LUMGU-365267 format. One record per residue (C-alpha): x, y, z; residue in three letters. Coordinates in nm, 4 decimals. Last residue first. Layout:
N
<pt east="X" north="Y" up="Z" fidren="ala"/>
...
% end
This chain:
136
<pt east="11.7791" north="10.1972" up="9.9775" fidren="ser"/>
<pt east="11.4290" north="10.1722" up="9.8327" fidren="glu"/>
<pt east="11.3477" north="10.5355" up="9.8757" fidren="leu"/>
<pt east="11.6592" north="10.6379" up="9.6855" fidren="ala"/>
<pt east="11.6085" north="10.3957" up="9.4080" fidren="ser"/>
<pt east="11.2403" north="10.5007" up="9.3759" fidren="arg"/>
<pt east="11.3510" north="10.8669" up="9.3471" fidren="leu"/>
<pt east="11.6389" north="10.7901" up="9.1025" fidren="pro"/>
<pt east="11.3938" north="10.6428" up="8.8527" fidren="cys"/>
<pt east="11.5524" north="10.3525" up="8.6621" fidren="asp"/>
<pt east="11.2085" north="10.2048" up="8.5612" fidren="asn"/>
<pt east="11.1006" north="10.5490" up="8.4326" fidren="pro"/>
<pt east="10.7885" north="10.7059" up="8.5689" fidren="pro"/>
<pt east="10.4533" north="10.5847" up="8.4198" fidren="glu"/>
<pt east="10.1959" north="10.8513" up="8.3215" fidren="gly"/>
<pt east="9.8860" north="10.9289" up="8.5224" fidren="asp"/>
<pt east="10.0227" north="11.2694" up="8.6459" fidren="gly"/>
<pt east="10.1633" north="11.3632" up="8.9774" fidren="arg"/>
<pt east="10.4363" north="11.1071" up="8.9757" fidren="tyr"/>
<pt east="10.6027" north="11.2427" up="8.6586" fidren="thr"/>
<pt east="10.5724" north="11.5839" up="8.8066" fidren="asp"/>
<pt east="10.8078" north="11.4885" up="9.0933" fidren="leu"/>
<pt east="11.0816" north="11.4197" up="8.8429" fidren="leu"/>
<pt east="11.0221" north="11.7548" up="8.6778" fidren="ala"/>
<pt east="11.0394" north="11.9245" up="9.0253" fidren="arg"/>
<pt east="11.3730" north="11.7418" up="9.1009" fidren="ser"/>
<pt east="11.5082" north="11.8482" up="8.7633" fidren="arg"/>
<pt east="11.4274" north="12.2103" up="8.8294" fidren="gln"/>
<pt east="11.5772" north="12.1787" up="9.1847" fidren="ala"/>
<pt east="11.8974" north="12.0442" up="9.0233" fidren="leu"/>
<pt east="11.9279" north="12.3510" up="8.8095" fidren="gln"/>
<pt east="11.8537" north="12.5790" up="9.0941" fidren="arg"/>
<pt east="12.1190" north="12.4192" up="9.3041" fidren="arg"/>
<pt east="12.3758" north="12.4485" up="9.0272" fidren="val"/>
<pt east="12.3000" north="12.8151" up="8.9879" fidren="gln"/>
<pt east="12.3225" north="12.8651" up="9.3720" fidren="arg"/>
<pt east="12.6504" north="12.6894" up="9.3753" fidren="arg"/>
<pt east="12.7808" north="12.9096" up="9.0904" fidren="lys"/>
<pt east="12.6718" north="13.2393" up="9.2470" fidren="gly"/>
<pt east="13.0178" north="13.3656" up="9.3274" fidren="arg"/>
<pt east="13.2720" north="13.1382" up="9.1803" fidren="val"/>
<pt east="13.4269" north="12.8642" up="9.3946" fidren="arg"/>
<pt east="13.3777" north="12.6114" up="9.1219" fidren="ala"/>
<pt east="13.1527" north="12.3219" up="9.2009" fidren="ile"/>
<pt east="13.3097" north="11.9699" up="9.2235" fidren="lys"/>
<pt east="13.0071" north="11.7570" up="9.2577" fidren="met"/>
<pt east="13.0126" north="11.4593" up="9.4978" fidren="his"/>
<pt east="12.7264" north="11.5710" up="9.7338" fidren="asp"/>
<pt east="12.5242" north="11.6940" up="9.4243" fidren="tyr"/>
<pt east="12.5219" north="11.3552" up="9.2567" fidren="ala"/>
<pt east="12.1489" north="11.3639" up="9.2397" fidren="thr"/>
<pt east="11.8635" north="11.1549" up="9.3927" fidren="thr"/>
<pt east="11.9460" north="11.1607" up="9.7566" fidren="his"/>
<pt east="12.1120" north="11.5007" up="9.8323" fidren="his"/>
<pt east="11.9183" north="11.7093" up="9.5886" fidren="arg"/>
<pt east="11.5964" north="11.5102" up="9.6622" fidren="met"/>
<pt east="11.6250" north="11.5910" up="10.0412" fidren="trp"/>
<pt east="11.6743" north="11.9656" up="9.9462" fidren="ala"/>
<pt east="11.3728" north="11.9667" up="9.7126" fidren="ile"/>
<pt east="11.1578" north="11.8015" up="9.9753" fidren="val"/>
<pt east="11.2743" north="12.0491" up="10.2470" fidren="ala"/>
<pt east="11.2167" north="12.3383" up="10.0138" fidren="arg"/>
<pt east="10.8566" north="12.2317" up="9.9498" fidren="glu"/>
<pt east="10.7953" north="12.1568" up="10.3189" fidren="ser"/>
<pt east="10.9311" north="12.4969" up="10.4268" fidren="arg"/>
<pt east="10.7146" north="12.6668" up="10.1632" fidren="glu"/>
<pt east="10.3959" north="12.4986" up="10.2884" fidren="asn"/>
<pt east="10.5008" north="12.5791" up="10.6506" fidren="val"/>
<pt east="10.5160" north="12.9591" up="10.5856" fidren="pro"/>
<pt east="10.8514" north="13.1304" up="10.6041" fidren="ile"/>
<pt east="11.0418" north="13.2907" up="10.8886" fidren="arg"/>
<pt east="10.9732" north="13.0188" up="11.1348" fidren="glu"/>
<pt east="11.2734" north="12.8096" up="11.0478" fidren="thr"/>
<pt east="11.2833" north="12.4511" up="11.1635" fidren="arg"/>
<pt east="11.1833" north="12.3010" up="10.8230" fidren="ala"/>
<pt east="11.4655" north="12.4838" up="10.6504" fidren="val"/>
<pt east="11.7103" north="12.2542" up="10.8358" fidren="thr"/>
<pt east="11.9214" north="12.3383" up="11.1328" fidren="gly"/>
<pt east="11.8637" north="11.9995" up="11.3007" fidren="ser"/>
<pt east="11.8169" north="12.1604" up="11.6400" fidren="gly"/>
<pt east="11.4767" north="12.0243" up="11.7011" fidren="val"/>
<pt east="11.4189" north="11.7339" up="11.4635" fidren="pro"/>
<pt east="11.1967" north="11.8149" up="11.1748" fidren="thr"/>
<pt east="11.3930" north="11.7878" up="10.8535" fidren="ala"/>
<pt east="11.5153" north="11.4260" up="10.8379" fidren="his"/>
<pt east="11.2167" north="11.2536" up="10.9744" fidren="ala"/>
<pt east="10.9782" north="11.4746" up="10.7795" fidren="thr"/>
<pt east="11.1742" north="11.4120" up="10.4462" fidren="val"/>
<pt east="11.1761" north="11.0358" up="10.5040" fidren="arg"/>
<pt east="10.8086" north="11.0130" up="10.6019" fidren="glu"/>
<pt east="10.6950" north="11.2356" up="10.3192" fidren="ala"/>
<pt east="10.9040" north="11.0174" up="10.0704" fidren="leu"/>
<pt east="10.7457" north="10.7033" up="10.2010" fidren="lys"/>
<pt east="10.3922" north="10.8496" up="10.1900" fidren="glu"/>
<pt east="10.4363" north="10.9799" up="9.8366" fidren="ala"/>
<pt east="10.5659" north="10.6332" up="9.7272" fidren="leu"/>
<pt east="10.2553" north="10.4670" up="9.8753" fidren="asp"/>
<pt east="10.0340" north="10.7186" up="9.7133" fidren="ala"/>
<pt east="10.1765" north="10.6503" up="9.3660" fidren="his"/>
<pt east="9.8724" north="10.5176" up="9.1842" fidren="arg"/>
<pt east="9.6608" north="10.7761" up="9.3641" fidren="glu"/>
<pt east="9.8373" north="11.0583" up="9.1853" fidren="ser"/>
<pt east="10.1056" north="11.2465" up="9.3716" fidren="phe"/>
<pt east="10.0194" north="11.5730" up="9.5282" fidren="ala"/>
<pt east="10.3856" north="11.6176" up="9.6465" fidren="leu"/>
<pt east="10.3104" north="11.9624" up="9.8041" fidren="phe"/>
<pt east="10.0064" north="11.8249" up="9.9868" fidren="glu"/>
<pt east="10.2071" north="11.5249" up="10.1191" fidren="leu"/>
<pt east="10.4780" north="11.7546" up="10.2503" fidren="val"/>
<pt east="10.2130" north="11.9785" up="10.4204" fidren="ser"/>
<pt east="10.0589" north="11.6786" up="10.5925" fidren="arg"/>
<pt east="10.4097" north="11.5804" up="10.7180" fidren="his"/>
<pt east="10.4735" north="11.9312" up="10.8422" fidren="phe"/>
<pt east="10.1510" north="11.9347" up="11.0330" fidren="gln"/>
<pt east="10.2288" north="11.5997" up="11.1951" fidren="ala"/>
<pt east="10.5792" north="11.7122" up="11.2866" fidren="val"/>
<pt east="10.4412" north="12.0409" up="11.4264" fidren="tyr"/>
<pt east="10.1864" north="11.8606" up="11.6412" fidren="glu"/>
<pt east="10.4581" north="11.6267" up="11.7733" fidren="glu"/>
<pt east="10.6761" north="11.9291" up="11.8538" fidren="his"/>
<pt east="10.4037" north="12.1106" up="12.0427" fidren="lys"/>
<pt east="10.3423" north="11.7880" up="12.2506" fidren="arg"/>
<pt east="10.7178" north="11.7664" up="12.3276" fidren="ala"/>
<pt east="10.7324" north="12.1328" up="12.4211" fidren="lys"/>
<pt east="10.4351" north="12.0985" up="12.6507" fidren="arg"/>
<pt east="10.5716" north="11.7912" up="12.8138" fidren="glu"/>
<pt east="10.9097" north="11.9645" up="12.8712" fidren="leu"/>
<pt east="10.7390" north="12.2627" up="13.0283" fidren="asp"/>
<pt east="10.5317" north="12.0471" up="13.2562" fidren="ala"/>
<pt east="10.8386" north="11.8571" up="13.3679" fidren="ala"/>
<pt east="11.0203" north="12.1938" up="13.4312" fidren="arg"/>
<pt east="10.7252" north="12.3346" up="13.6250" fidren="arg"/>
<pt east="10.7165" north="12.0221" up="13.8444" fidren="arg"/>
<pt east="11.0913" north="12.0245" up="13.9024" fidren="lys"/>
<pt east="11.0908" north="12.3988" up="13.9986" fidren="tyr"/>
<pt east="10.8162" north="12.3525" up="14.2433" fidren="glu"/>
% end
């Protein structure tokens, strides 16, 4: 009886996780809102962010239930970009109260500006860090 209930419970959890991953992926695509010209890039980015942020136990913002899914997806995209399109991981940030938060806000503004170039009809720069990160 225990084994049967345990197997059913694991199956239910797996199904629930798959549904959440699909919902999160859709939410990331909605946040990105890239123009049709860049739909393939949006899909690549959504796949990468979703794969990184949704595993159970990952400890990422995508796993919290305290904020709505659309906010989780936005924060996950910005966090992924912070680590993959900036030098954040190699920065020496002073151990002063609020300094790390200030740096992260500045990098988030840059990331949002970069995303905006893909939302319009303009052409992003050839040396775009987002393209480079997704190609590697």
